[in-house]
N, CA, C and O atoms as a printed pandas DataFrame, in Angstrom:
     atom_number atom_name residue_name chain_id  residue_number  x_coord  y_coord  z_coord
0              1         N          MET        A               1   -2.421   47.715   -9.156
1              2        CA          MET        A               1   -2.950   47.835   -8.042
2              3         C          MET        A               1   -3.870   49.455   -8.034
3              4         O          MET        A               1   -3.366   50.365   -8.693
4              5         N          SER        A               2   -4.714   49.630   -7.548
5              6        CA          SER        A               2   -5.342   50.972   -7.580
6              7         C          SER        A               2   -5.560   51.088   -6.179
7              8         O          SER        A               2   -6.054   50.213   -5.468
8              9         N          GLU        A               3   -5.076   52.471   -5.735
9             10        CA          GLU        A               3   -5.770   52.776   -4.231
10            11         C          GLU        A               3   -7.006   53.454   -4.243
11            12         O          GLU        A               3   -7.460   53.917   -3.196
12            13         N          ARG        A               4   -7.667   53.574   -5.443
13            14        CA          ARG        A               4   -9.177   53.537   -5.282
14            15         C          ARG        A               4   -9.991   52.537   -5.236
15            16         O          ARG        A               4  -11.185   52.803   -5.369
16            17         N          LEU        A               5   -9.633   51.281   -5.058
17            18        CA          LEU        A               5  -10.315   49.963   -5.048
18            19         C          LEU        A               5  -11.345   50.171   -3.761
19            20         O          LEU        A               5  -10.981   50.906   -2.844
20            21         N          THR        A               6  -12.304   49.682   -3.723
21            22        CA          THR        A               6  -13.358   49.746   -2.553
22            23         C          THR        A               6  -13.804   48.165   -2.424
23            24         O          THR        A               6  -13.676   47.376   -3.360
24            25         N          LEU        A               7  -14.282   47.853   -1.288
25            26        CA          LEU        A               7  -14.819   46.694   -0.882
26            27         C          LEU        A               7  -15.751   46.169   -2.019
27            28         O          LEU        A               7  -15.727   44.962   -2.256
28            29         N          ASP        A               8  -16.461   46.879   -2.643
29            30        CA          ASP        A               8  -17.227   46.674   -3.886
30            31         C          ASP        A               8  -16.584   46.031   -4.856
31            32         O          ASP        A               8  -17.143   45.079   -5.400
32            33         N          ASP        A               9  -15.288   46.436   -5.248
33            34        CA          ASP        A               9  -14.298   45.996   -6.287
34            35         C          ASP        A               9  -14.035   44.732   -6.122
35            36         O          ASP        A               9  -13.883   44.062   -7.144
36            37         N          LEU        A              10  -13.932   44.179   -5.006
37            38        CA          LEU        A              10  -13.872   42.681   -4.542
38            39         C          LEU        A              10  -14.811   41.829   -4.495
39            40         O          LEU        A              10  -14.685   40.774   -3.874
40            41         N          ALA        A              11  -16.094   42.216   -5.264
41            42        CA          ALA        A              11  -17.483   41.472   -4.840
42            43         C          ALA        A              11  -17.441   40.136   -5.624
43            44         O          ALA        A              11  -17.960   39.118   -5.166
44            45         N          VAL        A              12  -16.706   40.175   -7.010
45            46        CA          VAL        A              12  -16.437   38.865   -7.611
46            47         C          VAL        A              12  -15.786   37.645   -7.095
47            48         O          VAL        A              12  -16.069   36.507   -7.470
48            49         N          PRO        A              13  -14.887   37.955   -6.203
49            50        CA          PRO        A              13  -14.079   36.582   -5.322
50            51         C          PRO        A              13  -14.982   36.171   -4.119
51            52         O          PRO        A              13  -15.206   35.046   -3.672
52            53         N          MET        A              14  -15.485   37.513   -3.676
53            54        CA          MET        A              14  -16.019   37.310   -2.535
54            55         C          MET        A              14  -17.274   36.472   -2.697
55            56         O          MET        A              14  -17.485   35.466   -2.020
56            57         N          ARG        A              15  -18.142   36.964   -3.680
57            58        CA          ARG        A              15  -19.540   35.978   -4.225
58            59         C          ARG        A              15  -18.904   34.480   -4.397
59            60         O          ARG        A              15  -19.363   33.510   -3.793
60            61         N          ALA        A              16  -18.108   34.428   -5.038
61            62        CA          ALA        A              16  -17.390   32.942   -5.640
62            63         C          ALA        A              16  -17.102   32.627   -3.968
63            64         O          ALA        A              16  -17.606   31.540   -3.684
64            65         N          LEU        A              17  -16.537   33.175   -2.969
65            66        CA          LEU        A              17  -16.392   32.319   -1.654
66            67         C          LEU        A              17  -17.721   32.140   -0.960
67            68         O          LEU        A              17  -17.864   31.179   -0.205
68            69         N          ARG        A              18  -18.647   32.947   -1.150
69            70        CA          ARG        A              18  -19.853   32.559   -0.599
70            71         C          ARG        A              18  -20.619   31.119   -1.197
71            72         O          ARG        A              18  -21.150   30.274   -0.477
72            73         N          LEU        A              19  -20.533   31.075   -2.665
73            74        CA          LEU        A              19  -21.052   30.134   -3.220
74            75         C          LEU        A              19  -20.281   29.168   -2.774
75            76         O          LEU        A              19  -20.994   28.426   -2.099
76            77         N          LEU        A              20  -19.262   28.812   -2.797
77            78        CA          LEU        A              20  -18.066   27.938   -2.358
78            79         C          LEU        A              20  -18.646   27.067   -0.845
79            80         O          LEU        A              20  -18.740   25.847   -0.712
80            81         N          ALA        A              21  -18.923   27.964    0.013
81            82        CA          ALA        A              21  -19.015   27.956    1.233
82            83         C          ALA        A              21  -20.430   27.171    1.169
83            84         O          ALA        A              21  -20.547   26.179    1.888
84            85         N          ALA        A              22  -21.403   27.525    0.427
85            86        CA          ALA        A              22  -22.656   27.104    0.407
86            87         C          ALA        A              22  -22.792   25.570   -0.205
87            88         O          ALA        A              22  -23.410   24.666    0.357
88            89         N          ASP        A              23  -22.001   25.440   -1.636
89            90        CA          ASP        A              23  -21.815   24.404   -2.182
90            91         C          ASP        A              23  -20.993   23.163   -1.860
91            92         O          ASP        A              23  -21.224   22.030   -2.282
92            93         N          PHE        A              24  -20.153   23.478   -1.176
93            94        CA          PHE        A              24  -18.760   22.581   -0.632
94            95         C          PHE        A              24  -18.400   22.880    0.877
95            96         O          PHE        A              24  -17.200   22.929    1.149
96            97         N          GLY        A              25  -19.423   23.107    1.992
97            98        CA          GLY        A              25  -19.103   23.484    3.365
98            99         C          GLY        A              25  -18.657   22.052    3.843
99           100         O          GLY        A              25  -18.223   21.899    4.985
100          101         N          HIS        A              26  -18.730   21.360    3.258
101          102        CA          HIS        A              26  -18.238   19.775    3.910
102          103         C          HIS        A              26  -16.912   19.778    3.672
103          104         O          HIS        A              26  -16.331   19.122    4.536
104          105         N          LEU        A              27  -16.174   20.248    2.851
105          106        CA          LEU        A              27  -14.874   19.856    2.477
106          107         C          LEU        A              27  -13.923   20.799    3.454
107          108         O          LEU        A              27  -14.392   21.773    4.042
108          109         N          PRO        A              28  -12.433   20.373    3.570
109          110        CA          PRO        A              28  -11.577   20.849    4.519
110          111         C          PRO        A              28  -11.582   22.449    4.367
111          112         O          PRO        A              28  -11.678   23.001    3.271
112          113         N          ALA        A              29  -11.469   23.118    5.569
113          114        CA          ALA        A              29  -11.233   24.671    5.707
114          115         C          ALA        A              29  -10.076   25.129    4.925
115          116         O          ALA        A              29   -8.989   24.911    5.459
116          117         N          PRO        A              30  -10.062   25.707    3.797
117          118        CA          PRO        A              30   -8.981   26.234    3.448
118          119         C          PRO        A              30   -8.296   27.608    4.173
119          120         O          PRO        A              30   -8.989   28.021    5.102
120          121         N          THR        A              31   -7.369   28.195    3.980
121          122        CA          THR        A              31   -6.761   29.518    4.200
122          123         C          THR        A              31   -7.388   30.277    2.915
123          124         O          THR        A              31   -7.206   29.889    1.761
124          125         N          VAL        A              32   -8.222   31.517    3.307
125          126        CA          VAL        A              32   -8.903   32.145    2.000
126          127         C          VAL        A              32   -8.002   33.290    1.668
127          128         O          VAL        A              32   -7.207   33.619    2.548
128          129         N          SER        A              33   -7.997   33.895    0.636
129          130        CA          SER        A              33   -6.959   35.206    0.369
130          131         C          SER        A              33   -7.984   35.743   -0.629
131          132         O          SER        A              33   -8.567   34.962   -1.381
132          133         N          VAL        A              34   -8.190   36.909   -0.651
133          134        CA          VAL        A              34   -8.715   38.129   -1.591
134          135         C          VAL        A              34   -7.828   39.378   -1.145
135          136         O          VAL        A              34   -7.545   39.763   -0.010
136          137         N          SER        A              35   -7.488   39.876   -2.356
137          138        CA          SER        A              35   -6.439   41.165   -2.161
138          139         C          SER        A              35   -6.891   41.973   -3.404
139          140         O          SER        A              35   -7.414   41.519   -4.422
140          141         N          PRO        A              36   -6.617   43.122   -3.148
141          142        CA          PRO        A              36   -6.810   44.382   -4.000
142          143         C          PRO        A              36   -5.697   44.428   -5.153
143          144         O          PRO        A              36   -5.624   45.233   -6.082
144          145         N          ILE        A              37   -4.855   43.364   -4.853
145          146        CA          ILE        A              37   -3.833   43.302   -5.808
146          147         C          ILE        A              37   -4.177   42.631   -6.829
147          148         O          ILE        A              37   -3.588   42.954   -7.861
148          149         N          TYR        A              38   -5.049   41.673   -6.923
149          150        CA          TYR        A              38   -5.655   40.964   -8.147
150          151         C          TYR        A              38   -7.006   40.937   -7.517
151          152         O          TYR        A              38   -7.325   40.217   -6.572
152          153         N          PRO        A              39   -7.707   41.725   -8.087
153          154        CA          PRO        A              39   -9.350   41.977   -7.406
154          155         C          PRO        A              39  -10.289   40.993   -8.393
155          156         O          PRO        A              39  -11.497   41.231   -8.408
156          157         N          GLU        A              40   -9.811   39.984   -9.152
157          158        CA          GLU        A              40  -10.527   39.003   -9.520
158          159         C          GLU        A              40  -10.457   37.637   -8.899
159          160         O          GLU        A              40  -11.344   36.783   -8.914
160          161         N          ARG        A              41   -9.243   37.560   -8.337
161          162        CA          ARG        A              41   -8.715   36.265   -7.902
162          163         C          ARG        A              41   -9.153   35.719   -6.438
163          164         O          ARG        A              41   -8.936   36.452   -5.473
164          165         N          LEU        A              42   -9.566   34.861   -6.308
165          166        CA          LEU        A              42   -9.741   34.035   -5.001
166          167         C          LEU        A              42   -8.994   32.759   -4.631
167          168         O          LEU        A              42   -9.260   31.688   -5.177
168          169         N          GLU        A              43   -7.801   32.924   -3.443
169          170        CA          GLU        A              43   -7.133   31.858   -3.350
170          171         C          GLU        A              43   -7.701   31.011   -2.083
171          172         O          GLU        A              43   -8.139   31.452   -1.020
172          173         N          LEU        A              44   -7.581   29.842   -2.457
173          174        CA          LEU        A              44   -7.780   28.840   -1.467
174          175         C          LEU        A              44   -6.460   27.830   -1.146
175          176         O          LEU        A              44   -6.000   26.965   -1.891
176          177         N          SER        A              45   -5.993   28.230    0.231
177          178        CA          SER        A              45   -4.899   27.222   -0.015
178          179         C          SER        A              45   -4.805   26.461    1.349
179          180         O          SER        A              45   -5.040   26.995    2.433
180          181         N          LEU        A              46   -4.445   25.195    1.183
181          182        CA          LEU        A              46   -4.125   23.988    2.361
182          183         C          LEU        A              46   -3.138   23.643    2.779
183          184         O          LEU        A              46   -2.391   23.055    1.997
184          185         N          HIS        A              47   -2.759   23.821    3.983
185          186        CA          HIS        A              47   -1.338   23.628    4.378
186          187         C          HIS        A              47   -1.376   22.373    5.283
187          188         O          HIS        A              47   -0.290   22.038    5.755
188          189         N          SER        A              48   -2.389   21.678    5.576
189          190        CA          SER        A              48   -2.153   20.324    6.460
190          191         C          SER        A              48   -2.252   19.270    5.551
191          192         O          SER        A              48   -3.170   18.483    5.784
192          193         N          GLY        A              49   -1.447   19.006    4.429
193          194        CA          GLY        A              49   -1.258   17.900    3.614
194          195         C          GLY        A              49   -2.193   17.986    2.264
195          196         O          GLY        A              49   -3.190   18.635    1.948
196          197         N          LEU        A              50   -1.487   17.148    1.724
197          198        CA          LEU        A              50   -2.505   17.211    0.175
198          199         C          LEU        A              50   -3.910   16.439   -0.005
199          200         O          LEU        A              50   -4.587   16.560   -1.025
200          201         N          PRO        A              51   -4.288   15.612    1.117
201          202        CA          PRO        A              51   -5.646   15.027    0.628
202          203         C          PRO        A              51   -6.851   16.088    0.468
203          204         O          PRO        A              51   -7.673   16.035   -0.447
204          205         N          GLY        A              52   -6.835   17.190    1.627
205          206        CA          GLY        A              52   -7.444   18.457    1.540
206          207         C          GLY        A              52   -7.501   19.114    0.069
207          208         O          GLY        A              52   -8.541   19.605   -0.370
208          209         N          PHE        A              53   -6.434   19.086   -0.568
209          210        CA          PHE        A              53   -6.218   19.785   -1.686
210          211         C          PHE        A              53   -6.747   18.828   -3.188
211          212         O          PHE        A              53   -7.081   19.377   -4.238
212          213         N          GLU        A              54   -6.724   17.490   -2.994
213          214        CA          GLU        A              54   -7.223   16.454   -3.688
214          215         C          GLU        A              54   -8.801   16.739   -3.898
215          216         O          GLU        A              54   -9.456   16.919   -4.925
216          217         N          ALA        A              55   -9.171   16.711   -2.492
217          218        CA          ALA        A              55  -10.824   16.741   -2.040
218          219         C          ALA        A              55  -11.367   17.964   -3.056
219          220         O          ALA        A              55  -12.178   17.876   -3.978
220          221         N          TRP        A              56  -10.532   19.299   -2.492
221          222        CA          TRP        A              56  -11.076   20.434   -3.475
222          223         C          TRP        A              56  -10.746   20.336   -5.090
223          224         O          TRP        A              56  -11.533   20.839   -5.892
224          225         N          ARG        A              57   -9.744   19.775   -5.458
225          226        CA          ARG        A              57   -9.763   19.875   -6.834
226          227         C          ARG        A              57  -10.767   18.781   -7.565
227          228         O          ARG        A              57  -11.107   18.986   -8.730
228          229         N          GLU        A              58  -11.186   17.724   -6.916
229          230        CA          GLU        A              58  -12.065   16.987   -7.637
230          231         C          GLU        A              58  -13.746   17.474   -7.430
231          232         O          GLU        A              58  -14.691   17.136   -8.142
232          233         N          ALA        A              59  -13.768   18.337   -6.269
233          234        CA          ALA        A              59  -15.061   18.937   -6.101
234          235         C          ALA        A              59  -15.027   19.861   -7.308
235          236         O          ALA        A              59  -15.886   19.685   -8.172
236          237         N          LEU        A              60  -14.100   20.853   -7.465
237          238        CA          LEU        A              60  -14.302   21.883   -8.436
238          239         C          LEU        A              60  -14.005   21.309   -9.543
239          240         O          LEU        A              60  -13.788   22.183  -10.383
240          241         N          GLY        A              61  -13.864   20.087  -10.045
241          242        CA          GLY        A              61  -13.662   19.412  -11.753
242          243         C          GLY        A              61  -12.371   19.955  -12.378
243          244         O          GLY        A              61  -12.328   20.304  -13.557
244          245         N          ILE        A              62  -11.119   20.026  -11.389
245          246        CA          ILE        A              62  -10.058   20.395  -12.024
246          247         C          ILE        A              62   -9.365   19.056  -12.397
247          248         O          ILE        A              62   -9.316   18.148  -11.567
248          249         N          ALA        A              63   -8.884   18.936  -13.509
249          250        CA          ALA        A              63   -8.306   17.521  -13.960
250          251         C          ALA        A              63   -6.944   17.576  -13.665
251          252         O          ALA        A              63   -6.344   18.618  -13.929
252          253         N          ALA        A              64   -6.162   16.337  -13.005
253          254        CA          ALA        A              64   -5.163   16.260  -12.441
254          255         C          ALA        A              64   -4.028   16.630  -13.261
255          256         O          ALA        A              64   -2.999   17.015  -12.705
256          257         N          GLU        A              65   -4.108   16.548  -14.620
257          258        CA          GLU        A              65   -3.012   17.062  -15.476
258          259         C          GLU        A              65   -2.904   18.409  -15.497
259          260         O          GLU        A              65   -1.914   18.941  -15.999
260          261         N          ASP        A              66   -3.998   19.181  -14.905
261          262        CA          ASP        A              66   -3.926   20.754  -15.053
262          263         C          ASP        A              66   -3.302   21.390  -13.762
263          264         O          ASP        A              66   -3.379   22.578  -13.451
264          265         N          VAL        A              67   -2.666   20.385  -13.059
265          266        CA          VAL        A              67   -2.115   20.716  -11.680
266          267         C          VAL        A              67   -0.361   20.801  -11.764
267          268         O          VAL        A              67    0.469   20.001  -12.196
268          269         N          ASP        A              68   -0.260   21.920  -11.248
269          270        CA          ASP        A              68    1.410   22.171  -11.377
270          271         C          ASP        A              68    1.993   21.466   -9.853
271          272         O          ASP        A              68    1.454   21.381   -8.750
272          273         N          HIS        A              69    3.129   21.088  -10.282
273          274        CA          HIS        A              69    3.736   20.396   -8.879
274          275         C          HIS        A              69    5.029   20.949   -8.624
275          276         O          HIS        A              69    5.890   20.570   -9.419
276          277         N          HIS        A              70    5.445   21.832   -7.633
277          278        CA          HIS        A              70    6.509   22.246   -7.215
278          279         C          HIS        A              70    7.267   21.625   -5.971
279          280         O          HIS        A              70    6.603   20.928   -5.204
280          281         N          VAL        A              71    8.714   21.845   -5.701
281          282        CA          VAL        A              71    9.380   21.206   -4.191
282          283         C          VAL        A              71    9.955   22.606   -4.146
283          284         O          VAL        A              71   10.560   23.322   -4.943
284          285         N          HIS        A              72    9.429   22.739   -2.608
285          286        CA          HIS        A              72   10.354   23.945   -1.990
286          287         C          HIS        A              72   11.345   23.534   -0.589
287          288         O          HIS        A              72   11.723   22.391   -0.335
288          289         N          ASP        A              73   11.561   24.402   -0.012
289          290        CA          ASP        A              73   12.041   23.976    1.511
290          291         C          ASP        A              73   13.356   23.458    1.151
291          292         O          ASP        A              73   13.774   22.931    2.182
292          293         N          GLY        A              74   13.985   23.368    0.485
293          294        CA          GLY        A              74   15.077   22.316    0.091
294          295         C          GLY        A              74   14.858   20.818   -0.198
295          296         O          GLY        A              74   15.636   19.890    0.025
296          297         N          GLY        A              75   13.578   20.789   -0.764
297          298        CA          GLY        A              75   13.166   19.446   -1.258
298          299         C          GLY        A              75   12.473   18.776   -0.136
299          300         O          GLY        A              75   12.149   17.588   -0.139
300          301         N          ARG        A              76   12.241   19.725    0.943
301          302        CA          ARG        A              76   11.012   18.976    2.049
302          303         C          ARG        A              76    9.486   19.347    1.999
303          304         O          ARG        A              76    8.667   18.774    2.718
304          305         N          THR        A              77    9.209   20.161    1.268
305          306        CA          THR        A              77    7.674   20.518    0.900
306          307         C          THR        A              77    7.399   20.598   -0.363
307          308         O          THR        A              77    7.959   21.363   -1.148
308          309         N          ARG        A              78    6.418   19.720   -0.663
309          310        CA          ARG        A              78    5.662   19.763   -2.058
310          311         C          ARG        A              78    4.223   20.716   -1.971
311          312         O          ARG        A              78    3.337   20.646   -1.120
312          313         N          ALA        A              79    4.325   21.682   -3.230
313          314        CA          ALA        A              79    3.264   22.173   -3.543
314          315         C          ALA        A              79    2.300   21.975   -4.642
315          316         O          ALA        A              79    2.986   21.803   -5.650
316          317         N          LEU        A              80    1.312   21.927   -4.884
317          318        CA          LEU        A              80    0.211   21.708   -5.793
318          319         C          LEU        A              80   -0.370   23.110   -6.199
319          320         O          LEU        A              80   -0.525   24.026   -5.391
320          321         N          CYS        A              81   -0.636   23.173   -7.363
321          322        CA          CYS        A              81   -1.289   24.453   -7.799
322          323         C          CYS        A              81   -2.290   24.237   -9.009
323          324         O          CYS        A              81   -2.092   23.440   -9.926
324          325         N          ALA        A              82   -3.247   24.954   -8.895
325          326        CA          ALA        A              82   -4.321   24.750  -10.234
326          327         C          ALA        A              82   -5.195   26.101  -10.349
327          328         O          ALA        A              82   -5.184   26.926   -9.435
328          329         N          SER        A              83   -5.655   26.210  -11.063
329          330        CA          SER        A              83   -6.542   27.423  -11.081
330          331         C          SER        A              83   -7.785   27.216  -12.047
331          332         O          SER        A              83   -7.545   26.500  -13.020
332          333         N          VAL        A              84   -8.741   27.592  -11.970
333          334        CA          VAL        A              84   -9.941   27.470  -12.488
334          335         C          VAL        A              84  -11.037   28.512  -12.434
335          336         O          VAL        A              84  -11.192   29.078  -11.352
336          337         N          ALA        A              85  -11.829   28.850  -13.459
337          338        CA          ALA        A              85  -12.671   29.840  -13.413
338          339         C          ALA        A              85  -14.008   29.306  -12.608
339          340         O          ALA        A              85  -14.540   28.233  -12.891
340          341         N          TYR        A              86  -14.450   30.118  -11.650
341          342        CA          TYR        A              86  -15.506   29.791  -10.680
342          343         C          TYR        A              86  -16.496   31.068  -10.346
343          344         O          TYR        A              86  -15.977   32.014   -9.752
344          345         N          ALA        A              87  -17.649   31.134  -10.636
345          346        CA          ALA        A              87  -18.532   32.076  -10.455
346          347         C          ALA        A              87  -18.034   33.573  -10.768
347          348         O          ALA        A              87  -18.331   34.615  -10.184
348          349         N          GLY        A              88  -17.308   33.391  -11.710
349          350        CA          GLY        A              88  -16.818   34.696  -12.748
350          351         C          GLY        A              88  -15.330   35.478  -12.129
351          352         O          GLY        A              88  -14.742   36.479  -12.539
352          353         N          ALA        A              89  -14.991   34.431  -10.833
353          354        CA          ALA        A              89  -13.770   34.669  -10.340
354          355         C          ALA        A              89  -12.563   33.666  -10.979
355          356         O          ALA        A              89  -12.777   32.685  -11.691
356          357         N          GLU        A              90  -11.388   34.110  -10.592
357          358        CA          GLU        A              90  -10.444   33.247  -10.870
358          359         C          GLU        A              90   -9.949   32.586   -9.805
359          360         O          GLU        A              90   -9.168   33.210   -9.086
360          361         N          LEU        A              91  -10.265   31.269   -9.480
361          362        CA          LEU        A              91  -10.028   30.864   -8.412
362          363         C          LEU        A              91   -8.533   30.122   -8.517
363          364         O          LEU        A              91   -8.227   29.634   -9.605
364          365         N          GLU        A              92   -7.627   30.035   -7.428
365          366        CA          GLU        A              92   -6.565   29.591   -7.513
366          367         C          GLU        A              92   -6.205   28.651   -6.107
367          368         O          GLU        A              92   -6.198   29.089   -4.957
368          369         N          LEU        A              93   -5.978   27.570   -6.431
369          370        CA          LEU        A              93   -6.110   26.326   -5.299
370          371         C          LEU        A              93   -4.945   25.735   -5.248
371          372         O          LEU        A              93   -4.467   25.162   -6.228
372          373         N          VAL        A              94   -4.307   25.815   -3.999
373          374        CA          VAL        A              94   -2.840   25.725   -3.606
374          375         C          VAL        A              94   -2.925   24.486   -2.371
375          376         O          VAL        A              94   -3.702   24.609   -1.424
376          377         N          GLY        A              95   -2.252   23.598   -2.487
377          378        CA          GLY        A              95   -2.026   22.793   -1.349
378          379         C          GLY        A              95   -0.438   22.369   -1.113
379          380         O          GLY        A              95    0.322   22.106   -2.044
380          381         N          TYR        A              96   -0.085   22.348    0.212
381          382        CA          TYR        A              96    1.036   21.893    0.622
382          383         C          TYR        A              96    1.372   20.657    1.430
383          384         O          TYR        A              96    0.732   20.458    2.463
384          385         N          GLY        A              97    2.254   19.865    1.081
385          386        CA          GLY        A              97    2.342   18.825    2.083
386          387         C          GLY        A              97    3.864   18.344    2.176
387          388         O          GLY        A              97    4.637   18.591    1.250
388          389         N          ASP        A              98    4.219   17.747    3.161
389          390        CA          ASP        A              98    5.539   17.111    3.343
390          391         C          ASP        A              98    6.153   16.167    2.345
391          392         O          ASP        A              98    5.656   15.043    2.283
392          393         N          VAL        A              99    6.932   16.394    1.735
393          394        CA          VAL        A              99    7.796   15.325    0.920
394          395         C          VAL        A              99    8.367   14.308    2.175
395          396         O          VAL        A              99    9.028   14.543    3.186
396          397         N          PRO        A             100    7.690   12.877    1.514
397          398        CA          PRO        A             100    8.228   11.669    2.591
398          399         C          PRO        A             100    9.855   11.893    2.559
399          400         O          PRO        A             100   10.535   12.245    1.595
400          401         N          ALA        A             101   10.219   11.629    3.706
401          402        CA          ALA        A             101   11.629   11.346    4.314
402          403         C          ALA        A             101   12.329   10.379    3.198
403          404         O          ALA        A             101   13.458   10.718    2.844
404          405         N          SER        A             102   11.805    9.290    2.654
405          406        CA          SER        A             102   12.265    8.365    1.952
406          407         C          SER        A             102   12.668    8.878    0.397
407          408         O          SER        A             102   13.543    8.371   -0.305
408          409         N          VAL        A             103   11.867    9.930    0.070
409          410        CA          VAL        A             103   11.815   10.503   -1.267
410          411         C          VAL        A             103   13.009   11.648   -0.972
411          412         O          VAL        A             103   13.808   11.960   -1.855
412          413         N          GLN        A             104   13.032   12.113    0.086
413          414        CA          GLN        A             104   14.113   13.070    0.269
414          415         C          GLN        A             104   15.610   12.591    0.360
415          416         O          GLN        A             104   16.589   13.267    0.044
416          417         N          VAL        A             105   15.614   11.259    0.864
417          418        CA          VAL        A             105   16.789   10.583    0.781
418          419         C          VAL        A             105   17.339   10.036   -0.604
419          420         O          VAL        A             105   18.521   10.046   -0.948
420          421         N          GLU        A             106   16.232    9.546   -1.351
421          422        CA          GLU        A             106   16.618    8.987   -2.633
422          423         C          GLU        A             106   16.922   10.279   -3.637
423          424         O          GLU        A             106   17.643   10.114   -4.621
424          425         N          ALA        A             107   16.378   11.474   -3.358
425          426        CA          ALA        A             107   17.022   12.589   -4.089
426          427         C          ALA        A             107   18.383   12.858   -3.595
427          428         O          ALA        A             107   19.181   12.809   -4.531
428          429         N          ALA        A             108   18.915   13.115   -2.507
429          430        CA          ALA        A             108   19.959   13.289   -2.023
430          431         C          ALA        A             108   21.156   12.688   -2.452
431          432         O          ALA        A             108   22.207   13.295   -2.656
432          433         N          VAL        A             109   20.896   10.993   -2.638
433          434        CA          VAL        A             109   21.886   10.346   -3.463
434          435         C          VAL        A             109   22.238   10.538   -4.769
435          436         O          VAL        A             109   23.129    9.857   -5.274
């Protein structure tokens, strides 16, 4: 990270966000993150279940086999992550959802 970065230095992910809003404005609203720590990255995260993640994944043309799956919070939360190049930016898509209680019980046995 450079302390000399300006807002102009974040133009690539912000341009990608503008294009996403124009092309995919009908999709669920994600939490959006742009950071000077990773000035080429745009992160879209969806915290209200995995259907929103899947809608974005399909719209962005990310293959299901390119999605990483992780379990957090003692086996109660699943996270799906995928990256794709979009409009010159590294777009990171993240979705969070609850692990069904029946799966939690099976995992504990």
